BALOBA-1460 file (C-alpha; in Angstrom, 3 decimals):
// residues 331
<rec num="1" residu="x" x="13.654" y="-156.974" z="-89.439"/>
<rec num="2" residu="x" x="10.788" y="-154.599" z="-88.565"/>
<rec num="3" residu="x" x="13.078" y="-152.556" z="-86.292"/>
<rec num="4" residu="x" x="15.586" y="-152.204" z="-89.161"/>
<rec num="5" residu="x" x="12.956" y="-151.051" z="-91.590"/>
<rec num="6" residu="x" x="11.592" y="-148.585" z="-89.045"/>
<rec num="7" residu="x" x="15.077" y="-147.236" z="-88.361"/>
<rec num="8" residu="x" x="15.772" y="-146.790" z="-92.030"/>
<rec num="9" residu="x" x="12.503" y="-144.950" z="-92.495"/>
<rec num="10" residu="x" x="13.324" y="-142.609" z="-89.647"/>
<rec num="11" residu="x" x="16.793" y="-141.936" z="-91.086"/>
<rec num="12" residu="x" x="15.376" y="-141.175" z="-94.510"/>
<rec num="13" residu="x" x="12.691" y="-138.910" z="-92.963"/>
<rec num="14" residu="x" x="15.401" y="-137.113" z="-90.941"/>
<rec num="15" residu="x" x="17.565" y="-136.669" z="-94.002"/>
<rec num="16" residu="x" x="14.543" y="-135.318" z="-95.891"/>
<rec num="17" residu="x" x="13.771" y="-132.823" z="-93.173"/>
<rec num="18" residu="x" x="17.445" y="-131.719" z="-93.120"/>
<rec num="19" residu="x" x="17.327" y="-131.067" z="-96.789"/>
<rec num="20" residu="x" x="14.123" y="-129.083" z="-96.585"/>
<rec num="21" residu="x" x="15.357" y="-126.959" z="-93.759"/>
<rec num="22" residu="x" x="18.659" y="-126.428" z="-95.419"/>
<rec num="23" residu="x" x="16.842" y="-123.937" z="-97.515"/>
<rec num="24" residu="x" x="16.319" y="-120.699" z="-95.436"/>
<rec num="25" residu="x" x="13.054" y="-119.958" z="-97.223"/>
<rec num="26" residu="x" x="11.510" y="-123.130" z="-95.939"/>
<rec num="27" residu="x" x="12.485" y="-122.520" z="-92.379"/>
<rec num="28" residu="x" x="11.174" y="-118.917" z="-92.459"/>
<rec num="29" residu="x" x="7.958" y="-120.039" z="-94.081"/>
<rec num="30" residu="x" x="7.448" y="-122.507" z="-91.270"/>
<rec num="31" residu="x" x="8.086" y="-119.680" z="-88.793"/>
<rec num="32" residu="x" x="5.503" y="-117.511" z="-90.512"/>
<rec num="33" residu="x" x="2.906" y="-120.214" z="-90.334"/>
<rec num="34" residu="x" x="3.710" y="-120.807" z="-86.644"/>
<rec num="35" residu="x" x="3.436" y="-117.056" z="-85.883"/>
<rec num="36" residu="x" x="0.102" y="-116.930" z="-87.762"/>
<rec num="37" residu="x" x="-1.356" y="-119.816" z="-85.814"/>
<rec num="38" residu="x" x="-0.169" y="-118.331" z="-82.504"/>
<rec num="39" residu="x" x="-1.521" y="-114.851" z="-83.275"/>
<rec num="40" residu="x" x="-4.788" y="-116.252" z="-84.527"/>
<rec num="41" residu="x" x="-5.224" y="-117.893" z="-81.075"/>
<rec num="42" residu="x" x="-4.271" y="-114.774" z="-79.158"/>
<rec num="43" residu="x" x="-6.243" y="-112.295" z="-81.203"/>
<rec num="44" residu="x" x="-9.523" y="-112.919" z="-83.144"/>
<rec num="45" residu="x" x="-8.588" y="-109.932" z="-85.404"/>
<rec num="46" residu="x" x="-5.382" y="-111.205" z="-86.765"/>
<rec num="47" residu="x" x="-6.705" y="-113.366" z="-89.583"/>
<rec num="48" residu="x" x="-9.430" y="-110.960" z="-90.696"/>
<rec num="49" residu="x" x="-9.295" y="-109.635" z="-94.246"/>
<rec num="50" residu="x" x="-9.010" y="-106.093" z="-93.259"/>
<rec num="51" residu="x" x="-6.007" y="-106.768" z="-90.869"/>
<rec num="52" residu="x" x="-4.154" y="-108.797" z="-93.459"/>
<rec num="53" residu="x" x="-4.809" y="-106.323" z="-96.210"/>
<rec num="54" residu="x" x="-3.675" y="-103.460" z="-94.037"/>
<rec num="55" residu="x" x="-0.479" y="-105.447" z="-92.973"/>
<rec num="56" residu="x" x="0.302" y="-106.249" z="-96.558"/>
<rec num="57" residu="x" x="-0.010" y="-102.576" z="-97.564"/>
<rec num="58" residu="x" x="2.191" y="-101.669" z="-94.605"/>
<rec num="59" residu="x" x="5.124" y="-103.824" z="-95.627"/>
<rec num="60" residu="x" x="4.795" y="-103.424" z="-99.472"/>
<rec num="61" residu="x" x="7.093" y="-100.395" z="-99.516"/>
<rec num="62" residu="x" x="9.783" y="-102.150" z="-97.325"/>
<rec num="63" residu="x" x="9.355" y="-105.228" z="-99.518"/>
<rec num="64" residu="x" x="10.164" y="-103.264" z="-102.677"/>
<rec num="65" residu="x" x="13.240" y="-101.854" z="-100.964"/>
<rec num="66" residu="x" x="14.201" y="-105.333" z="-99.798"/>
<rec num="67" residu="x" x="14.542" y="-106.490" z="-103.433"/>
<rec num="68" residu="x" x="17.266" y="-103.910" z="-103.942"/>
<rec num="69" residu="x" x="18.870" y="-104.601" z="-100.527"/>
<rec num="70" residu="x" x="19.114" y="-108.296" z="-101.375"/>
<rec num="71" residu="x" x="21.270" y="-107.732" z="-104.437"/>
<rec num="72" residu="x" x="23.398" y="-105.288" z="-102.423"/>
<rec num="73" residu="x" x="23.946" y="-107.888" z="-99.629"/>
<rec num="74" residu="x" x="24.730" y="-110.535" z="-102.295"/>
<rec num="75" residu="x" x="27.737" y="-108.650" z="-103.527"/>
<rec num="76" residu="x" x="28.924" y="-108.083" z="-99.938"/>
<rec num="77" residu="x" x="27.734" y="-104.455" z="-99.695"/>
<rec num="78" residu="x" x="25.291" y="-102.546" z="-97.696"/>
<rec num="79" residu="x" x="23.057" y="-99.544" z="-98.270"/>
<rec num="80" residu="x" x="22.031" y="-97.413" z="-95.225"/>
<rec num="81" residu="x" x="20.545" y="-94.684" z="-97.427"/>
<rec num="82" residu="x" x="17.395" y="-96.548" z="-98.764"/>
<rec num="83" residu="x" x="14.992" y="-94.880" z="-96.322"/>
<rec num="84" residu="x" x="16.372" y="-91.369" z="-97.052"/>
<rec num="85" residu="x" x="16.171" y="-91.930" z="-100.810"/>
<rec num="86" residu="x" x="12.612" y="-93.006" z="-100.424"/>
<rec num="87" residu="x" x="11.800" y="-89.810" z="-98.478"/>
<rec num="88" residu="x" x="13.623" y="-87.681" z="-101.088"/>
<rec num="89" residu="x" x="11.622" y="-89.233" z="-103.797"/>
<rec num="90" residu="x" x="8.432" y="-88.547" z="-101.969"/>
<rec num="91" residu="x" x="9.069" y="-84.934" z="-101.147"/>
<rec num="92" residu="x" x="10.299" y="-84.386" z="-104.744"/>
<rec num="93" residu="x" x="6.834" y="-85.472" z="-106.034"/>
<rec num="94" residu="x" x="5.064" y="-83.584" z="-103.408"/>
<rec num="95" residu="x" x="7.214" y="-80.370" z="-103.750"/>
<rec num="96" residu="x" x="7.048" y="-80.111" z="-107.532"/>
<rec num="97" residu="x" x="3.270" y="-80.650" z="-107.669"/>
<rec num="98" residu="x" x="2.362" y="-78.529" z="-104.636"/>
<rec num="99" residu="x" x="4.894" y="-75.594" z="-104.895"/>
<rec num="100" residu="x" x="5.591" y="-75.497" z="-108.696"/>
<rec num="101" residu="x" x="2.266" y="-77.034" z="-109.858"/>
<rec num="102" residu="x" x="4.176" y="-79.442" z="-112.137"/>
<rec num="103" residu="x" x="2.316" y="-82.302" z="-113.900"/>
<rec num="104" residu="x" x="2.300" y="-85.296" z="-111.527"/>
<rec num="105" residu="x" x="3.824" y="-87.559" z="-114.082"/>
<rec num="106" residu="x" x="6.776" y="-85.129" z="-114.845"/>
<rec num="107" residu="x" x="7.242" y="-84.930" z="-111.050"/>
<rec num="108" residu="x" x="7.344" y="-88.728" z="-110.900"/>
<rec num="109" residu="x" x="10.004" y="-88.918" z="-113.671"/>
<rec num="110" residu="x" x="11.970" y="-86.171" z="-111.834"/>
<rec num="111" residu="x" x="11.879" y="-88.214" z="-108.594"/>
<rec num="112" residu="x" x="12.962" y="-91.419" z="-110.358"/>
<rec num="113" residu="x" x="15.833" y="-89.555" z="-112.029"/>
<rec num="114" residu="x" x="16.877" y="-88.128" z="-108.662"/>
<rec num="115" residu="x" x="16.815" y="-91.675" z="-107.179"/>
<rec num="116" residu="x" x="19.039" y="-92.958" z="-109.998"/>
<rec num="117" residu="x" x="21.446" y="-90.132" z="-109.405"/>
<rec num="118" residu="x" x="21.745" y="-91.162" z="-105.701"/>
<rec num="119" residu="x" x="22.423" y="-94.669" z="-106.865"/>
<rec num="120" residu="x" x="24.999" y="-93.565" z="-109.388"/>
<rec num="121" residu="x" x="26.710" y="-91.545" z="-106.688"/>
<rec num="122" residu="x" x="26.894" y="-94.558" z="-104.346"/>
<rec num="123" residu="x" x="27.998" y="-96.822" z="-107.067"/>
<rec num="124" residu="x" x="30.763" y="-94.477" z="-108.249"/>
<rec num="125" residu="x" x="32.182" y="-94.033" z="-104.758"/>
<rec num="126" residu="x" x="32.052" y="-97.692" z="-103.988"/>
<rec num="127" residu="x" x="32.961" y="-99.135" z="-107.302"/>
<rec num="128" residu="x" x="35.469" y="-96.682" z="-108.632"/>
<rec num="129" residu="x" x="36.763" y="-94.674" z="-105.720"/>
<rec num="130" residu="x" x="36.782" y="-97.819" z="-103.588"/>
<rec num="131" residu="x" x="35.156" y="-96.145" z="-100.597"/>
<rec num="132" residu="x" x="33.653" y="-98.475" z="-97.940"/>
<rec num="133" residu="x" x="29.934" y="-99.126" z="-98.625"/>
<rec num="134" residu="x" x="29.148" y="-98.316" z="-94.949"/>
<rec num="135" residu="x" x="30.778" y="-94.864" z="-95.217"/>
<rec num="136" residu="x" x="29.471" y="-94.010" z="-98.718"/>
<rec num="137" residu="x" x="25.819" y="-94.960" z="-98.010"/>
<rec num="138" residu="x" x="25.914" y="-93.396" z="-94.578"/>
<rec num="139" residu="x" x="26.870" y="-90.148" z="-96.261"/>
<rec num="140" residu="x" x="24.088" y="-90.612" z="-98.761"/>
<rec num="141" residu="x" x="21.638" y="-91.214" z="-95.887"/>
<rec num="142" residu="x" x="22.506" y="-87.825" z="-94.361"/>
<rec num="143" residu="x" x="22.528" y="-86.031" z="-97.830"/>
<rec num="144" residu="x" x="19.217" y="-87.417" z="-99.048"/>
<rec num="145" residu="x" x="17.460" y="-86.870" z="-95.677"/>
<rec num="146" residu="x" x="18.894" y="-83.365" z="-95.531"/>
<rec num="147" residu="x" x="17.718" y="-82.745" z="-99.070"/>
<rec num="148" residu="x" x="14.252" y="-83.878" z="-98.073"/>
<rec num="149" residu="x" x="14.160" y="-81.371" z="-95.089"/>
<rec num="150" residu="x" x="15.471" y="-78.532" z="-97.287"/>
<rec num="151" residu="x" x="12.704" y="-79.141" z="-99.883"/>
<rec num="152" residu="x" x="9.970" y="-79.333" z="-97.197"/>
<rec num="153" residu="x" x="11.487" y="-76.918" z="-94.732"/>
<rec num="154" residu="x" x="10.524" y="-79.473" z="-92.095"/>
<rec num="155" residu="x" x="6.855" y="-79.423" z="-92.880"/>
<rec num="156" residu="x" x="4.929" y="-82.200" z="-94.740"/>
<rec num="157" residu="x" x="3.192" y="-81.391" z="-98.067"/>
<rec num="158" residu="x" x="-0.469" y="-82.318" z="-98.408"/>
<rec num="159" residu="x" x="-1.191" y="-82.951" z="-102.063"/>
<rec num="160" residu="x" x="-4.595" y="-82.177" z="-103.530"/>
<rec num="161" residu="x" x="-6.076" y="-82.653" z="-107.049"/>
<rec num="162" residu="x" x="-4.063" y="-85.796" z="-107.648"/>
<rec num="163" residu="x" x="-5.161" y="-87.487" z="-110.852"/>
<rec num="164" residu="x" x="-7.212" y="-90.652" z="-110.368"/>
<rec num="165" residu="x" x="-4.743" y="-92.686" z="-112.457"/>
<rec num="166" residu="x" x="-1.822" y="-91.793" z="-110.073"/>
<rec num="167" residu="x" x="-4.050" y="-92.335" z="-106.868"/>
<rec num="168" residu="x" x="-4.973" y="-95.769" z="-108.298"/>
<rec num="169" residu="x" x="-1.272" y="-96.946" z="-107.986"/>
<rec num="170" residu="x" x="-1.312" y="-96.645" z="-104.241"/>
<rec num="171" residu="x" x="-4.951" y="-96.719" z="-103.164"/>
<rec num="172" residu="x" x="-6.825" y="-98.580" z="-105.940"/>
<rec num="173" residu="x" x="-7.449" y="-102.287" z="-106.085"/>
<rec num="174" residu="x" x="-7.498" y="-105.100" z="-108.749"/>
<rec num="175" residu="x" x="-9.938" y="-107.903" z="-108.137"/>
<rec num="176" residu="x" x="-10.095" y="-106.862" z="-104.534"/>
<rec num="177" residu="x" x="-6.378" y="-106.798" z="-103.968"/>
<rec num="178" residu="x" x="-4.663" y="-103.371" z="-103.442"/>
<rec num="179" residu="x" x="-2.802" y="-102.201" z="-106.518"/>
<rec num="180" residu="x" x="0.192" y="-101.468" z="-104.499"/>
<rec num="181" residu="x" x="0.402" y="-105.027" z="-103.329"/>
<rec num="182" residu="x" x="-0.214" y="-106.355" z="-106.827"/>
<rec num="183" residu="x" x="2.633" y="-104.246" z="-108.147"/>
<rec num="184" residu="x" x="4.769" y="-105.474" z="-105.233"/>
<rec num="185" residu="x" x="3.944" y="-109.154" z="-106.107"/>
<rec num="186" residu="x" x="4.810" y="-108.693" z="-109.773"/>
<rec num="187" residu="x" x="8.160" y="-107.062" z="-108.916"/>
<rec num="188" residu="x" x="8.978" y="-109.984" z="-106.556"/>
<rec num="189" residu="x" x="8.210" y="-112.625" z="-109.205"/>
<rec num="190" residu="x" x="10.290" y="-110.862" z="-111.876"/>
<rec num="191" residu="x" x="13.251" y="-110.035" z="-109.509"/>
<rec num="192" residu="x" x="13.360" y="-113.579" z="-108.039"/>
<rec num="193" residu="x" x="13.109" y="-115.216" z="-111.466"/>
<rec num="194" residu="x" x="15.932" y="-113.028" z="-112.941"/>
<rec num="195" residu="x" x="18.165" y="-113.561" z="-109.915"/>
<rec num="196" residu="x" x="17.750" y="-117.285" z="-110.115"/>
<rec num="197" residu="x" x="17.763" y="-117.736" z="-113.878"/>
<rec num="198" residu="x" x="19.631" y="-114.804" z="-115.498"/>
<rec num="199" residu="x" x="23.297" y="-115.725" z="-116.295"/>
<rec num="200" residu="x" x="24.496" y="-112.088" z="-116.067"/>
<rec num="201" residu="x" x="23.031" y="-111.659" z="-112.584"/>
<rec num="202" residu="x" x="24.885" y="-114.735" z="-111.469"/>
<rec num="203" residu="x" x="27.960" y="-112.367" z="-111.460"/>
<rec num="204" residu="x" x="26.517" y="-110.799" z="-108.330"/>
<rec num="205" residu="x" x="27.028" y="-114.109" z="-106.411"/>
<rec num="206" residu="x" x="30.568" y="-114.510" z="-107.873"/>
<rec num="207" residu="x" x="31.428" y="-110.952" z="-106.863"/>
<rec num="208" residu="x" x="30.127" y="-111.326" z="-103.380"/>
<rec num="209" residu="x" x="31.784" y="-114.785" z="-102.817"/>
<rec num="210" residu="x" x="35.273" y="-113.648" z="-103.898"/>
<rec num="211" residu="x" x="35.736" y="-110.258" z="-105.404"/>
<rec num="212" residu="x" x="39.330" y="-110.765" z="-106.491"/>
<rec num="213" residu="x" x="38.581" y="-114.019" z="-108.085"/>
<rec num="214" residu="x" x="35.627" y="-112.412" z="-109.888"/>
<rec num="215" residu="x" x="37.919" y="-109.722" z="-111.258"/>
<rec num="216" residu="x" x="40.536" y="-112.381" z="-112.436"/>
<rec num="217" residu="x" x="37.738" y="-114.308" z="-114.211"/>
<rec num="218" residu="x" x="36.889" y="-111.213" z="-116.325"/>
<rec num="219" residu="x" x="33.938" y="-109.787" z="-114.361"/>
<rec num="220" residu="x" x="33.904" y="-106.015" z="-114.252"/>
<rec num="221" residu="x" x="33.324" y="-105.667" z="-110.505"/>
<rec num="222" residu="x" x="33.011" y="-101.882" z="-110.612"/>
<rec num="223" residu="x" x="30.271" y="-102.103" z="-113.113"/>
<rec num="224" residu="x" x="28.434" y="-104.785" z="-111.078"/>
<rec num="225" residu="x" x="28.566" y="-102.506" z="-108.010"/>
<rec num="226" residu="x" x="27.309" y="-99.622" z="-109.992"/>
<rec num="227" residu="x" x="24.341" y="-101.610" z="-111.248"/>
<rec num="228" residu="x" x="23.512" y="-103.000" z="-107.929"/>
<rec num="229" residu="x" x="23.472" y="-99.505" z="-106.054"/>
<rec num="230" residu="x" x="21.630" y="-97.884" z="-108.900"/>
<rec num="231" residu="x" x="18.973" y="-100.574" z="-108.803"/>
<rec num="232" residu="x" x="18.623" y="-100.341" z="-105.019"/>
<rec num="233" residu="x" x="18.234" y="-96.559" z="-105.122"/>
<rec num="234" residu="x" x="15.722" y="-96.769" z="-107.957"/>
<rec num="235" residu="x" x="13.572" y="-99.381" z="-106.029"/>
<rec num="236" residu="x" x="13.711" y="-97.108" z="-103.008"/>
<rec num="237" residu="x" x="12.545" y="-94.157" z="-105.094"/>
<rec num="238" residu="x" x="9.656" y="-96.286" z="-106.567"/>
<rec num="239" residu="x" x="8.618" y="-97.340" z="-103.088"/>
<rec num="240" residu="x" x="8.439" y="-93.646" z="-102.170"/>
<rec num="241" residu="x" x="6.367" y="-92.756" z="-105.194"/>
<rec num="242" residu="x" x="3.889" y="-95.590" z="-104.506"/>
<rec num="243" residu="x" x="3.639" y="-94.448" z="-100.840"/>
<rec num="244" residu="x" x="2.848" y="-90.831" z="-101.977"/>
<rec num="245" residu="x" x="0.105" y="-92.344" z="-104.269"/>
<rec num="246" residu="x" x="-1.238" y="-94.166" z="-101.279"/>
<rec num="247" residu="x" x="-1.357" y="-91.351" z="-98.744"/>
<rec num="248" residu="x" x="-1.209" y="-88.167" z="-100.805"/>
<rec num="249" residu="x" x="1.083" y="-86.759" z="-98.156"/>
<rec num="250" residu="x" x="4.798" y="-86.366" z="-98.196"/>
<rec num="251" residu="x" x="6.944" y="-85.964" z="-95.032"/>
<rec num="252" residu="x" x="10.701" y="-85.488" z="-94.718"/>
<rec num="253" residu="x" x="10.837" y="-88.089" z="-92.009"/>
<rec num="254" residu="x" x="9.333" y="-90.866" z="-94.102"/>
<rec num="255" residu="x" x="11.214" y="-94.052" z="-94.398"/>
<rec num="256" residu="x" x="13.086" y="-93.645" z="-91.128"/>
<rec num="257" residu="x" x="14.300" y="-96.979" z="-89.823"/>
<rec num="258" residu="x" x="13.491" y="-98.728" z="-93.115"/>
<rec num="259" residu="x" x="17.228" y="-99.632" z="-93.677"/>
<rec num="260" residu="x" x="17.342" y="-101.607" z="-90.419"/>
<rec num="261" residu="x" x="14.039" y="-103.385" z="-90.984"/>
<rec num="262" residu="x" x="14.982" y="-104.415" z="-94.526"/>
<rec num="263" residu="x" x="18.464" y="-105.552" z="-93.617"/>
<rec num="264" residu="x" x="17.050" y="-107.627" z="-90.750"/>
<rec num="265" residu="x" x="14.462" y="-109.206" z="-93.123"/>
<rec num="266" residu="x" x="17.130" y="-110.031" z="-95.726"/>
<rec num="267" residu="x" x="19.378" y="-111.716" z="-93.276"/>
<rec num="268" residu="x" x="16.406" y="-113.645" z="-91.761"/>
<rec num="269" residu="x" x="15.608" y="-114.727" z="-95.302"/>
<rec num="270" residu="x" x="19.084" y="-116.111" z="-96.054"/>
<rec num="271" residu="x" x="21.297" y="-113.154" z="-97.200"/>
<rec num="272" residu="x" x="24.612" y="-112.855" z="-95.578"/>
<rec num="273" residu="x" x="26.497" y="-109.752" z="-94.504"/>
<rec num="274" residu="x" x="29.590" y="-111.392" z="-95.893"/>
<rec num="275" residu="x" x="28.155" y="-111.629" z="-99.375"/>
<rec num="276" residu="x" x="27.586" y="-114.397" z="-101.897"/>
<rec num="277" residu="x" x="24.216" y="-115.551" z="-100.472"/>
<rec num="278" residu="x" x="20.609" y="-114.499" z="-100.645"/>
<rec num="279" residu="x" x="17.330" y="-114.719" z="-102.640"/>
<rec num="280" residu="x" x="14.556" y="-112.313" z="-103.221"/>
<rec num="281" residu="x" x="11.933" y="-114.768" z="-102.010"/>
<rec num="282" residu="x" x="13.828" y="-115.332" z="-98.716"/>
<rec num="283" residu="x" x="14.072" y="-111.588" z="-98.085"/>
<rec num="284" residu="x" x="10.352" y="-111.128" z="-98.737"/>
<rec num="285" residu="x" x="9.478" y="-113.944" z="-96.357"/>
<rec num="286" residu="x" x="11.729" y="-112.198" z="-93.723"/>
<rec num="287" residu="x" x="9.713" y="-108.966" z="-94.319"/>
<rec num="288" residu="x" x="6.464" y="-110.893" z="-93.880"/>
<rec num="289" residu="x" x="7.612" y="-112.597" z="-90.640"/>
<rec num="290" residu="x" x="8.835" y="-109.290" z="-89.059"/>
<rec num="291" residu="x" x="5.640" y="-107.452" z="-89.989"/>
<rec num="292" residu="x" x="3.359" y="-110.255" z="-88.633"/>
<rec num="293" residu="x" x="5.331" y="-110.134" z="-85.373"/>
<rec num="294" residu="x" x="4.870" y="-106.310" z="-85.179"/>
<rec num="295" residu="x" x="1.169" y="-106.561" z="-86.206"/>
<rec num="296" residu="x" x="0.655" y="-109.148" z="-83.376"/>
<rec num="297" residu="x" x="2.298" y="-106.774" z="-80.854"/>
<rec num="298" residu="x" x="-0.042" y="-104.007" z="-81.990"/>
<rec num="299" residu="x" x="-3.076" y="-106.191" z="-81.689"/>
<rec num="300" residu="x" x="-2.079" y="-107.221" z="-78.161"/>
<rec num="301" residu="x" x="-1.684" y="-103.479" z="-77.362"/>
<rec num="302" residu="x" x="2.006" y="-103.756" z="-76.699"/>
<rec num="303" residu="x" x="3.755" y="-100.310" z="-76.553"/>
<rec num="304" residu="x" x="5.426" y="-99.241" z="-79.791"/>
<rec num="305" residu="x" x="8.749" y="-98.911" z="-77.886"/>
<rec num="306" residu="x" x="8.678" y="-102.647" z="-77.281"/>
<rec num="307" residu="x" x="8.241" y="-103.154" z="-81.048"/>
<rec num="308" residu="x" x="11.462" y="-101.320" z="-81.678"/>
<rec num="309" residu="x" x="13.161" y="-103.302" z="-78.929"/>
<rec num="310" residu="x" x="11.914" y="-106.565" z="-80.490"/>
<rec num="311" residu="x" x="13.113" y="-105.580" z="-83.985"/>
<rec num="312" residu="x" x="16.453" y="-104.639" z="-82.651"/>
<rec num="313" residu="x" x="16.804" y="-107.911" z="-80.710"/>
<rec num="314" residu="x" x="15.825" y="-109.915" z="-83.794"/>
<rec num="315" residu="x" x="18.455" y="-108.015" z="-85.915"/>
<rec num="316" residu="x" x="21.216" y="-108.787" z="-83.460"/>
<rec num="317" residu="x" x="20.060" y="-112.426" z="-83.227"/>
<rec num="318" residu="x" x="20.002" y="-113.095" z="-86.857"/>
<rec num="319" residu="x" x="23.308" y="-111.397" z="-87.577"/>
<rec num="320" residu="x" x="24.961" y="-113.396" z="-84.731"/>
<rec num="321" residu="x" x="23.576" y="-116.604" z="-86.054"/>
<rec num="322" residu="x" x="24.785" y="-115.710" z="-89.574"/>
<rec num="323" residu="x" x="28.309" y="-115.020" z="-88.256"/>
<rec num="324" residu="x" x="28.335" y="-118.224" z="-86.202"/>
<rec num="325" residu="x" x="27.193" y="-120.346" z="-89.108"/>
<rec num="326" residu="x" x="29.799" y="-118.883" z="-91.533"/>
<rec num="327" residu="x" x="32.576" y="-119.517" z="-88.958"/>
<rec num="328" residu="x" x="31.495" y="-123.088" z="-88.710"/>
<rec num="329" residu="x" x="31.559" y="-123.442" z="-92.454"/>
<rec num="330" residu="x" x="34.932" y="-121.931" z="-92.661"/>
<rec num="331" residu="x" x="36.334" y="-124.297" z="-90.002"/>
């Protein structure tokens, strides 16, 4: 009798654990906790307030971009131009204020408008012209990065006389928490809530799951794609503006590699390259996990080249796992 009760309890516990780990966010969160425990043992500096604050500031820009990349992946798309749009936004602010002495807020509005234009271009090519997202965004990556180099002529802008209100966005703090991180957290909460609760945004999942069925059900797929790519470009531009506010320096090579880091984080967090899946919270947890791993490598004085190797290996591993899991579901 006792053995039967014990077996029943074990079975229920096993079922409960399976339900918990069925959610990718839970498994990634457990991985983050495990990495934190291991790094705390390996390095006494990991759990210090200074290190955690610096790490959070380091991934805040990628995290904002990840919000946009998440909705792009949900509809079955991809955006390889996010890092370049971020750089273009940065040098637009730096160039207009440094060369033309334009008011900083007008420069910010111009940078936002230029980011929106990049998103509109992507959305039009992908939604209306039916160009492959990989080709369209690869072209935007080259165009935006080229524009950044044209504006700066290859040399970074060092901004001076920046108003305190603008500097506060990137380097200020609210109750001891960096303003950049506070803005990032607020954006996560709003985006995750809307993606989970907003009825219109459910169309993103329908589009990503079966585009033809979505069209037959009355969803304007072209409009959905336009909205998604505009939003992703806008968030990339905002990330660039906040980064300028933090460093007061704009460089044309800023944001290089952001697209791969962000895509890796989104897939780790549950987004699928085949579309129809993903959450903002999962993507952010993926960003945190990757950055904690990189931070641990830095603290252990591992070469930066090994960091790139590890990031690339993680990307290949998670994409492979995603592909295998979808094949199993299909079969």
